[in-house]
C-alpha positions as CSV (number, residue, x, y, z in Angstrom):
1,X,-71.1,-84.8,-0.6
2,X,-70.7,-86.1,2.8
3,X,-73.2,-88.9,2.9
4,X,-74.6,-87.4,6.3
5,X,-77.8,-89.5,5.6
6,X,-76.8,-92.6,3.9
7,X,-77.2,-95.6,6.0
8,X,-74.5,-97.2,7.8
9,X,-76.0,-100.3,9.4
10,X,-75.0,-103.7,7.6
11,X,-78.3,-105.2,6.4
12,X,-79.3,-108.7,6.6
13,X,-79.5,-109.0,3.0
14,X,-75.8,-107.9,2.8
15,X,-74.9,-110.5,5.5
16,X,-76.8,-113.1,3.7
17,X,-75.1,-112.2,0.4
18,X,-71.6,-112.5,1.9
19,X,-72.0,-115.6,3.6
20,X,-73.5,-117.1,0.2
21,X,-70.3,-115.8,-1.7
22,X,-67.8,-117.3,0.8
23,X,-69.7,-120.4,1.0
24,X,-69.7,-120.5,-2.9
25,X,-66.1,-119.9,-3.5
26,X,-65.2,-123.2,-1.8
27,X,-64.4,-124.6,1.6
28,X,-61.0,-122.7,1.8
29,X,-63.2,-119.4,2.4
30,X,-65.9,-120.9,4.6
31,X,-63.9,-119.4,7.6
32,X,-65.1,-115.9,6.4
33,X,-68.7,-117.0,6.1
34,X,-68.3,-118.3,9.7
35,X,-66.7,-114.9,10.9
36,X,-69.4,-112.8,9.1
37,X,-72.2,-115.0,11.0
38,X,-70.5,-114.5,14.3
39,X,-71.0,-110.8,13.9
40,X,-67.7,-109.4,12.6
41,X,-69.3,-106.9,10.6
42,X,-71.0,-103.7,12.1
43,X,-71.2,-101.0,9.5
44,X,-71.2,-100.8,5.7
45,X,-69.8,-97.8,3.8
46,X,-70.0,-97.1,-0.1
47,X,-67.5,-95.1,-2.3
48,X,-66.9,-94.9,-5.9
49,X,-63.4,-93.2,-5.8
50,X,-60.9,-94.6,-6.7
51,X,-62.9,-97.9,-7.3
52,X,-66.2,-98.0,-8.8
53,X,-69.1,-99.1,-6.8
54,X,-66.6,-100.2,-4.0
55,X,-68.4,-101.6,-0.6
56,X,-66.4,-102.0,2.6
57,X,-67.2,-102.8,6.1
58,X,-66.0,-101.8,9.6
59,X,-65.6,-104.4,11.9
60,X,-67.0,-105.0,15.2
61,X,-64.5,-104.3,18.0
62,X,-66.2,-106.7,20.7
63,X,-65.4,-109.6,18.2
64,X,-62.5,-108.7,15.9
65,X,-59.8,-110.3,17.9
66,X,-61.8,-113.5,18.3
67,X,-60.8,-113.4,14.1
68,X,-58.0,-111.6,13.4
69,X,-54.8,-113.3,12.1
70,X,-52.2,-110.7,11.6
71,X,-49.9,-113.3,10.2
72,X,-52.4,-114.9,7.7
73,X,-52.9,-114.0,4.0
74,X,-54.6,-110.6,3.4
75,X,-57.2,-110.6,0.1
76,X,-59.9,-108.7,-1.4
77,X,-62.7,-110.1,-3.7
78,X,-62.9,-108.5,-6.8
79,X,-65.4,-108.8,-9.9
80,X,-68.1,-110.3,-7.8
81,X,-71.5,-109.2,-9.4
82,X,-75.1,-110.3,-8.5
83,X,-78.4,-109.5,-9.8
84,X,-81.6,-108.9,-7.8
85,X,-84.4,-111.1,-9.0
86,X,-88.0,-110.0,-8.2
């Protein structure tokens, strides 16, 4: 419906997962891991339309200008899957 009661704060686990993903993708993505560690992401949102199980993030306005490169390439990560192991 309106997702009024869904959590919006980015969890430590999500930040750790993103940092691990970027570090695992190779040196060319390490700058993105540093951005996550620098506090760039402050809110998370979930949706399933038009992309099933989509997870997106809002930027922290206080630090976004430190990292933004409007002339740099845009990208999106697709097909990343992880398993929760207890």
